[in-house]
C-alpha positions as YAML, in Angstrom:
chain: A
units: angstrom
residues:
- id: 1
  name: UNK
  ca: [-102.42, 67.76, 72.40]
- id: 2
  name: UNK
  ca: [-99.15, 66.76, 70.24]
- id: 3
  name: UNK
  ca: [-96.94, 63.66, 70.52]
- id: 4
  name: UNK
  ca: [-93.80, 64.17, 72.37]
- id: 5
  name: UNK
  ca: [-90.39, 62.57, 71.33]
- id: 6
  name: UNK
  ca: [-87.57, 61.86, 73.76]
- id: 7
  name: UNK
  ca: [-84.14, 63.60, 72.80]
- id: 8
  name: UNK
  ca: [-82.35, 60.27, 72.34]
- id: 9
  name: UNK
  ca: [-84.64, 59.42, 69.58]
- id: 10
  name: UNK
  ca: [-83.95, 62.61, 67.95]
- id: 11
  name: UNK
  ca: [-80.23, 62.01, 67.87]
- id: 12
  name: UNK
  ca: [-80.40, 58.37, 66.69]
- id: 13
  name: UNK
  ca: [-82.78, 58.97, 63.95]
- id: 14
  name: UNK
  ca: [-80.23, 61.07, 61.61]
- id: 15
  name: UNK
  ca: [-77.69, 58.32, 62.04]
- id: 16
  name: UNK
  ca: [-79.80, 55.56, 60.79]
- id: 17
  name: UNK
  ca: [-81.28, 57.62, 57.99]
- id: 18
  name: UNK
  ca: [-77.61, 58.57, 57.04]
- id: 19
  name: UNK
  ca: [-76.65, 54.71, 56.82]
- id: 20
  name: UNK
  ca: [-79.83, 54.12, 54.89]
- id: 21
  name: UNK
  ca: [-78.81, 57.02, 52.50]
- id: 22
  name: UNK
  ca: [-75.14, 55.59, 52.12]
- id: 23
  name: UNK
  ca: [-76.57, 52.25, 51.13]
- id: 24
  name: UNK
  ca: [-78.90, 53.76, 48.66]
- id: 25
  name: UNK
  ca: [-76.17, 55.82, 47.20]
- id: 26
  name: UNK
  ca: [-74.01, 52.61, 46.87]
- id: 27
  name: UNK
  ca: [-76.85, 50.91, 44.99]
- id: 28
  name: UNK
  ca: [-77.56, 53.67, 42.76]
- id: 29
  name: UNK
  ca: [-73.80, 54.03, 41.68]
- id: 30
  name: UNK
  ca: [-72.54, 50.58, 41.99]
- id: 31
  name: UNK
  ca: [-69.52, 51.52, 43.63]
- id: 32
  name: UNK
  ca: [-68.52, 48.24, 44.97]
- id: 33
  name: UNK
  ca: [-68.47, 46.67, 41.52]
- id: 34
  name: UNK
  ca: [-66.46, 49.59, 40.25]
- id: 35
  name: UNK
  ca: [-63.94, 48.97, 43.08]
- id: 36
  name: UNK
  ca: [-63.56, 45.40, 42.31]
- id: 37
  name: UNK
  ca: [-63.05, 46.05, 38.48]
- id: 38
  name: UNK
  ca: [-60.38, 48.60, 39.28]
- id: 39
  name: UNK
  ca: [-58.73, 45.94, 41.38]
- id: 40
  name: UNK
  ca: [-58.64, 43.51, 38.63]
- id: 41
  name: UNK
  ca: [-57.22, 45.88, 36.24]
- id: 42
  name: UNK
  ca: [-54.46, 46.97, 38.84]
- id: 43
  name: UNK
  ca: [-53.65, 43.37, 39.20]
- id: 44
  name: UNK
  ca: [-53.34, 42.52, 35.47]
- id: 45
  name: UNK
  ca: [-51.44, 45.76, 34.92]
- id: 46
  name: UNK
  ca: [-48.95, 44.73, 37.68]
- id: 47
  name: UNK
  ca: [-48.48, 41.28, 36.08]
- id: 48
  name: UNK
  ca: [-48.01, 42.78, 32.49]
- id: 49
  name: UNK
  ca: [-45.24, 44.87, 33.92]
- id: 50
  name: UNK
  ca: [-43.63, 41.86, 35.69]
- id: 51
  name: UNK
  ca: [-43.80, 39.84, 32.35]
- id: 52
  name: UNK
  ca: [-42.49, 42.60, 30.25]
- id: 53
  name: UNK
  ca: [-39.42, 43.25, 32.86]
- id: 54
  name: UNK
  ca: [-38.78, 39.37, 32.89]
- id: 55
  name: UNK
  ca: [-38.77, 39.26, 29.05]
- id: 56
  name: UNK
  ca: [-36.50, 42.35, 28.79]
- id: 57
  name: UNK
  ca: [-33.87, 40.78, 31.28]
- id: 58
  name: UNK
  ca: [-33.97, 37.59, 29.51]
- id: 59
  name: UNK
  ca: [-33.34, 39.17, 26.25]
- id: 60
  name: UNK
  ca: [-30.13, 40.79, 27.88]
- id: 61
  name: UNK
  ca: [-28.93, 37.52, 29.07]
- id: 62
  name: UNK
  ca: [-26.40, 36.06, 26.62]
- id: 63
  name: UNK
  ca: [-27.01, 32.86, 24.93]
- id: 64
  name: UNK
  ca: [-25.74, 29.74, 26.28]
- id: 65
  name: UNK
  ca: [-23.08, 28.27, 24.28]
- id: 66
  name: UNK
  ca: [-24.01, 25.52, 21.95]
- id: 67
  name: UNK
  ca: [-22.44, 21.97, 22.75]
- id: 68
  name: UNK
  ca: [-19.56, 21.30, 20.54]
- id: 69
  name: UNK
  ca: [-20.59, 18.29, 18.31]
- id: 70
  name: UNK
  ca: [-18.47, 15.24, 18.24]
- id: 71
  name: UNK
  ca: [-15.82, 15.16, 15.42]
- id: 72
  name: UNK
  ca: [-17.34, 13.26, 12.35]
- id: 73
  name: UNK
  ca: [-14.78, 11.30, 10.01]
- id: 74
  name: UNK
  ca: [-13.79, 12.98, 6.87]
- id: 75
  name: UNK
  ca: [-13.81, 10.54, 3.91]
- id: 76
  name: UNK
  ca: [-10.87, 10.16, 2.35]
- id: 77
  name: UNK
  ca: [-10.27, 11.18, -1.51]
- id: 78
  name: UNK
  ca: [-9.96, 8.39, -3.70]
- id: 79
  name: UNK
  ca: [-6.35, 6.98, -4.52]
- id: 80
  name: UNK
  ca: [-6.89, 7.24, -8.16]
- id: 81
  name: UNK
  ca: [-9.42, 10.01, -9.49]
- id: 82
  name: UNK
  ca: [-11.67, 8.73, -12.36]
- id: 83
  name: UNK
  ca: [-12.62, 12.25, -13.59]
- id: 84
  name: UNK
  ca: [-10.87, 15.49, -13.85]
- id: 85
  name: UNK
  ca: [-12.52, 18.96, -12.77]
- id: 86
  name: UNK
  ca: [-13.41, 19.48, -16.55]
- id: 87
  name: UNK
  ca: [-14.97, 16.10, -16.74]
- id: 88
  name: UNK
  ca: [-16.79, 16.82, -13.63]
- id: 89
  name: UNK
  ca: [-18.18, 19.90, -15.07]
- id: 90
  name: UNK
  ca: [-19.18, 18.22, -18.43]
- id: 91
  name: UNK
  ca: [-20.06, 15.01, -17.00]
- id: 92
  name: UNK
  ca: [-17.96, 13.32, -19.44]
- id: 93
  name: UNK
  ca: [-15.85, 10.17, -18.06]
- id: 94
  name: UNK
  ca: [-11.87, 10.17, -18.48]
- id: 95
  name: UNK
  ca: [-9.96, 7.06, -18.90]
- id: 96
  name: UNK
  ca: [-6.70, 7.56, -17.16]
- id: 97
  name: UNK
  ca: [-3.62, 5.84, -18.47]
- id: 98
  name: UNK
  ca: [-2.47, 2.45, -16.96]
- id: 99
  name: UNK
  ca: [0.95, 2.60, -15.57]
- id: 100
  name: UNK
  ca: [2.63, -0.90, -16.35]
- id: 101
  name: UNK
  ca: [3.95, -2.62, -13.07]
- id: 102
  name: UNK
  ca: [7.77, -2.35, -12.99]
- id: 103
  name: UNK
  ca: [9.32, -5.91, -12.90]
- id: 104
  name: UNK
  ca: [11.30, -6.84, -9.91]
- id: 105
  name: UNK
  ca: [15.02, -7.24, -10.20]
- id: 106
  name: UNK
  ca: [16.42, -10.89, -9.58]
- id: 107
  name: UNK
  ca: [18.19, -9.36, -6.49]
- id: 108
  name: UNK
  ca: [18.30, -6.03, -4.80]
- id: 109
  name: UNK
  ca: [22.02, -6.08, -4.45]
- id: 110
  name: UNK
  ca: [24.72, -7.19, -7.05]
- id: 111
  name: UNK
  ca: [27.12, -9.63, -5.93]
- id: 112
  name: UNK
  ca: [30.74, -8.54, -4.91]
- id: 113
  name: UNK
  ca: [32.22, -12.04, -5.11]
- id: 114
  name: UNK
  ca: [31.74, -15.45, -6.85]
- id: 115
  name: UNK
  ca: [28.87, -17.68, -6.47]
- id: 116
  name: UNK
  ca: [28.98, -20.56, -4.16]
- id: 117
  name: UNK
  ca: [26.02, -22.62, -4.94]
- id: 118
  name: UNK
  ca: [23.83, -23.53, -8.01]
- id: 119
  name: UNK
  ca: [20.43, -25.08, -7.89]
- id: 120
  name: UNK
  ca: [18.51, -26.16, -11.04]
- id: 121
  name: UNK
  ca: [15.07, -27.79, -9.47]
- id: 122
  name: UNK
  ca: [13.96, -29.30, -13.15]
- id: 123
  name: UNK
  ca: [17.13, -31.69, -13.09]
- id: 124
  name: UNK
  ca: [17.35, -31.86, -9.17]
- id: 125
  name: UNK
  ca: [20.61, -30.34, -9.15]
- id: 126
  name: UNK
  ca: [22.02, -28.71, -6.03]
- id: 127
  name: UNK
  ca: [25.81, -28.41, -6.01]
- id: 128
  name: UNK
  ca: [28.69, -26.09, -4.88]
- id: 129
  name: UNK
  ca: [30.51, -23.64, -6.93]
- id: 130
  name: UNK
  ca: [34.19, -22.97, -6.80]
- id: 131
  name: UNK
  ca: [36.55, -20.59, -8.79]
- id: 132
  name: UNK
  ca: [38.40, -22.06, -11.68]
- id: 133
  name: UNK
  ca: [41.14, -20.43, -13.98]
- id: 134
  name: UNK
  ca: [42.73, -21.62, -17.08]
- id: 135
  name: UNK
  ca: [45.80, -23.17, -18.46]
- id: 136
  name: UNK
  ca: [47.93, -23.17, -21.81]
- id: 137
  name: UNK
  ca: [47.85, -26.40, -23.56]
- id: 138
  name: UNK
  ca: [49.50, -27.62, -26.95]
- id: 139
  name: UNK
  ca: [47.16, -28.14, -29.89]
- id: 140
  name: UNK
  ca: [48.94, -29.19, -32.57]
- id: 141
  name: UNK
  ca: [51.48, -26.59, -33.77]
- id: 142
  name: UNK
  ca: [49.70, -23.93, -31.52]
- id: 143
  name: UNK
  ca: [49.57, -23.12, -28.03]
- id: 144
  name: UNK
  ca: [45.85, -22.34, -26.60]
- id: 145
  name: UNK
  ca: [44.37, -21.56, -23.41]
- id: 146
  name: UNK
  ca: [41.80, -24.19, -22.09]
- id: 147
  name: UNK
  ca: [39.56, -23.56, -19.07]
- id: 148
  name: UNK
  ca: [40.11, -26.02, -16.02]
- id: 149
  name: UNK
  ca: [37.18, -27.95, -14.95]
- id: 150
  name: UNK
  ca: [36.34, -28.58, -11.12]
- id: 151
  name: UNK
  ca: [36.16, -31.77, -9.65]
- id: 152
  name: UNK
  ca: [32.97, -32.72, -7.82]
- id: 153
  name: UNK
  ca: [31.75, -29.35, -8.22]
- id: 154
  name: UNK
  ca: [30.48, -26.72, -10.59]
- id: 155
  name: UNK
  ca: [33.29, -24.24, -11.91]
- id: 156
  name: UNK
  ca: [32.82, -20.45, -12.00]
- id: 157
  name: UNK
  ca: [35.25, -18.90, -14.59]
- id: 158
  name: UNK
  ca: [37.45, -16.24, -13.12]
- id: 159
  name: UNK
  ca: [36.99, -12.94, -14.67]
- id: 160
  name: UNK
  ca: [33.49, -13.47, -15.60]
- id: 161
  name: UNK
  ca: [30.67, -11.38, -14.06]
- id: 162
  name: UNK
  ca: [29.42, -11.80, -10.68]
- id: 163
  name: UNK
  ca: [25.68, -12.61, -9.87]
- id: 164
  name: UNK
  ca: [23.58, -9.52, -10.39]
- id: 165
  name: UNK
  ca: [25.95, -7.71, -12.49]
- id: 166
  name: UNK
  ca: [26.30, -6.54, -15.97]
- id: 167
  name: UNK
  ca: [28.00, -9.13, -18.10]
- id: 168
  name: UNK
  ca: [28.25, -13.01, -18.64]
- id: 169
  name: UNK
  ca: [28.46, -15.30, -15.45]
- id: 170
  name: UNK
  ca: [30.10, -18.45, -16.90]
- id: 171
  name: UNK
  ca: [29.95, -21.79, -14.99]
- id: 172
  name: UNK
  ca: [31.13, -25.16, -16.28]
- id: 173
  name: UNK
  ca: [31.09, -28.96, -15.02]
- id: 174
  name: UNK
  ca: [31.95, -32.42, -15.92]
- id: 175
  name: UNK
  ca: [29.01, -34.65, -17.13]
- id: 176
  name: UNK
  ca: [30.37, -38.11, -17.07]
- id: 177
  name: UNK
  ca: [33.44, -38.05, -14.72]
- id: 178
  name: UNK
  ca: [34.81, -36.40, -11.33]
- id: 179
  name: UNK
  ca: [31.40, -35.90, -9.90]
- id: 180
  name: UNK
  ca: [29.40, -35.55, -12.87]
- id: 181
  name: UNK
  ca: [27.58, -32.46, -11.72]
- id: 182
  name: UNK
  ca: [26.12, -31.55, -15.08]
- id: 183
  name: UNK
  ca: [25.37, -35.08, -15.88]
- id: 184
  name: UNK
  ca: [21.65, -34.06, -16.69]
- id: 185
  name: UNK
  ca: [22.33, -30.47, -17.84]
- id: 186
  name: UNK
  ca: [21.28, -31.68, -21.52]
- id: 187
  name: UNK
  ca: [17.69, -32.21, -20.18]
- id: 188
  name: UNK
  ca: [17.28, -28.52, -19.05]
- id: 189
  name: UNK
  ca: [14.71, -26.92, -21.24]
- id: 190
  name: UNK
  ca: [13.97, -23.16, -21.99]
- id: 191
  name: UNK
  ca: [11.77, -21.70, -19.13]
- id: 192
  name: UNK
  ca: [13.62, -23.67, -16.42]
- id: 193
  name: UNK
  ca: [14.72, -21.81, -13.24]
- id: 194
  name: UNK
  ca: [18.26, -21.49, -12.02]
- id: 195
  name: UNK
  ca: [19.19, -20.18, -8.79]
- id: 196
  name: UNK
  ca: [22.79, -19.06, -7.79]
- id: 197
  name: UNK
  ca: [23.74, -18.34, -4.47]
- id: 198
  name: UNK
  ca: [26.42, -15.71, -3.43]
- id: 199
  name: UNK
  ca: [26.92, -13.85, -0.03]
- id: 200
  name: UNK
  ca: [23.78, -15.61, 1.42]
- id: 201
  name: UNK
  ca: [21.39, -13.98, -1.44]
- id: 202
  name: UNK
  ca: [19.66, -15.84, -4.10]
- id: 203
  name: UNK
  ca: [19.95, -14.88, -7.98]
- id: 204
  name: UNK
  ca: [17.41, -16.15, -9.85]
- id: 205
  name: UNK
  ca: [17.53, -16.86, -13.85]
- id: 206
  name: UNK
  ca: [15.21, -18.15, -16.30]
- id: 207
  name: UNK
  ca: [16.49, -20.60, -19.06]
- id: 208
  name: UNK
  ca: [16.48, -18.46, -22.58]
- id: 209
  name: UNK
  ca: [18.21, -21.22, -25.05]
- id: 210
  name: UNK
  ca: [19.95, -24.38, -25.10]
- id: 211
  name: UNK
  ca: [22.45, -25.47, -27.75]
- id: 212
  name: UNK
  ca: [24.55, -28.56, -28.78]
- id: 213
  name: UNK
  ca: [27.35, -27.59, -30.68]
- id: 214
  name: UNK
  ca: [30.09, -29.90, -32.49]
- id: 215
  name: UNK
  ca: [33.48, -29.48, -30.80]
- id: 216
  name: UNK
  ca: [35.97, -32.21, -31.09]
- id: 217
  name: UNK
  ca: [35.76, -32.35, -34.75]
- id: 218
  name: UNK
  ca: [34.50, -29.14, -35.48]
- id: 219
  name: UNK
  ca: [36.70, -26.26, -37.44]
- id: 220
  name: UNK
  ca: [38.80, -23.62, -35.89]
- id: 221
  name: UNK
  ca: [36.18, -21.16, -36.95]
- id: 222
  name: UNK
  ca: [33.56, -23.20, -35.26]
- id: 223
  name: UNK
  ca: [35.32, -23.52, -32.14]
- id: 224
  name: UNK
  ca: [36.06, -19.87, -32.08]
- id: 225
  name: UNK
  ca: [32.54, -19.22, -32.49]
- id: 226
  name: UNK
  ca: [31.55, -21.59, -29.74]
- id: 227
  name: UNK
  ca: [34.07, -19.91, -27.58]
- id: 228
  name: UNK
  ca: [32.24, -16.45, -28.04]
- id: 229
  name: UNK
  ca: [29.37, -17.86, -25.97]
- id: 230
  name: UNK
  ca: [31.49, -18.01, -22.75]
- id: 231
  name: UNK
  ca: [32.82, -14.35, -23.51]
- id: 232
  name: UNK
  ca: [31.93, -11.09, -22.19]
- id: 233
  name: UNK
  ca: [28.54, -9.42, -23.03]
- id: 234
  name: UNK
  ca: [27.24, -6.17, -21.99]
- id: 235
  name: UNK
  ca: [24.06, -7.55, -20.78]
- id: 236
  name: UNK
  ca: [23.20, -9.63, -17.44]
- id: 237
  name: UNK
  ca: [23.22, -13.42, -18.33]
- id: 238
  name: UNK
  ca: [24.33, -16.80, -16.99]
- id: 239
  name: UNK
  ca: [25.91, -19.52, -19.19]
- id: 240
  name: UNK
  ca: [26.50, -23.24, -18.44]
- id: 241
  name: UNK
  ca: [28.65, -25.30, -20.41]
- id: 242
  name: UNK
  ca: [29.45, -29.11, -20.17]
- id: 243
  name: UNK
  ca: [30.54, -31.85, -22.67]
- id: 244
  name: UNK
  ca: [28.12, -34.31, -24.67]
- id: 245
  name: UNK
  ca: [27.25, -37.08, -25.18]
- id: 246
  name: UNK
  ca: [27.59, -39.11, -22.05]
- id: 247
  name: UNK
  ca: [29.70, -41.59, -23.91]
- id: 248
  name: UNK
  ca: [32.07, -39.22, -25.40]
- id: 249
  name: UNK
  ca: [32.73, -35.45, -25.52]
- id: 250
  name: UNK
  ca: [32.44, -34.70, -29.11]
- id: 251
  name: UNK
  ca: [30.07, -31.81, -28.60]
- id: 252
  name: UNK
  ca: [29.45, -28.79, -26.11]
- id: 253
  name: UNK
  ca: [26.01, -28.26, -24.38]
- id: 254
  name: UNK
  ca: [25.49, -24.48, -23.82]
- id: 255
  name: UNK
  ca: [22.56, -23.33, -21.84]
- id: 256
  name: UNK
  ca: [21.97, -19.29, -21.52]
- id: 257
  name: UNK
  ca: [19.73, -18.04, -18.85]
- id: 258
  name: UNK
  ca: [18.46, -14.40, -18.17]
- id: 259
  name: UNK
  ca: [17.70, -12.61, -14.93]
- id: 260
  name: UNK
  ca: [13.89, -13.44, -13.90]
- id: 261
  name: UNK
  ca: [11.67, -12.97, -10.83]
- id: 262
  name: UNK
  ca: [11.83, -16.21, -8.63]
- id: 263
  name: UNK
  ca: [8.77, -18.71, -8.97]
- id: 264
  name: UNK
  ca: [6.38, -19.21, -6.23]
- id: 265
  name: UNK
  ca: [7.92, -21.05, -3.31]
- id: 266
  name: UNK
  ca: [11.45, -20.60, -4.81]
- id: 267
  name: UNK
  ca: [14.13, -19.37, -2.00]
...
């Protein structure tokens, strides 16, 4: 007699067989590995898409402004160029002309009045100056004019040039009487400094020459020539006059000075 099967085993047998068939199919086709690989490909594609989008957005973003650098000091050009554009091209040095220094005047402002003080450091003279005029005197058969001489002061000849102005500034003084202000004028040598003061300003001079000229026993021509030294001149100068020697007045000491810059320490 044949083996009998229950209905339940008939129904369950196909289901288990189907599961077995599916497992066998999966093993044959390697479907799980394919699905895993597909997932990886999708993940990479998504990441690449996101990176491309972020890059495109970054390119559209305007660049940030660069910070402004701190200002730098521009070197100043040389005060005196040593080469010209031509010399810079050829490399040949050019010697520029030397501009001579302009000598300073003895004072910036010409005086508008007579001097009031004289200083001669080399003979330690510091004396007041007053204005003096002239008078008419009888000399033989002729009437001549003669300059007055101040007492205890140096006399400024009225009509001569004020300090700092073109012309001859003439001063005279006694050497052995009435103050003896020019007692040592004979000792002044060329190069010595003389300072006149007028209107609270100092006018500096440098001695150019000193002469001792006969007067008392000189001829009229000689006296006339001596008188020319205290006359007018077109250039600016200072002339000092006194008698000589100390024991008499037979000669005249005439000192001529020119405007000059002050020496160091002079006031």
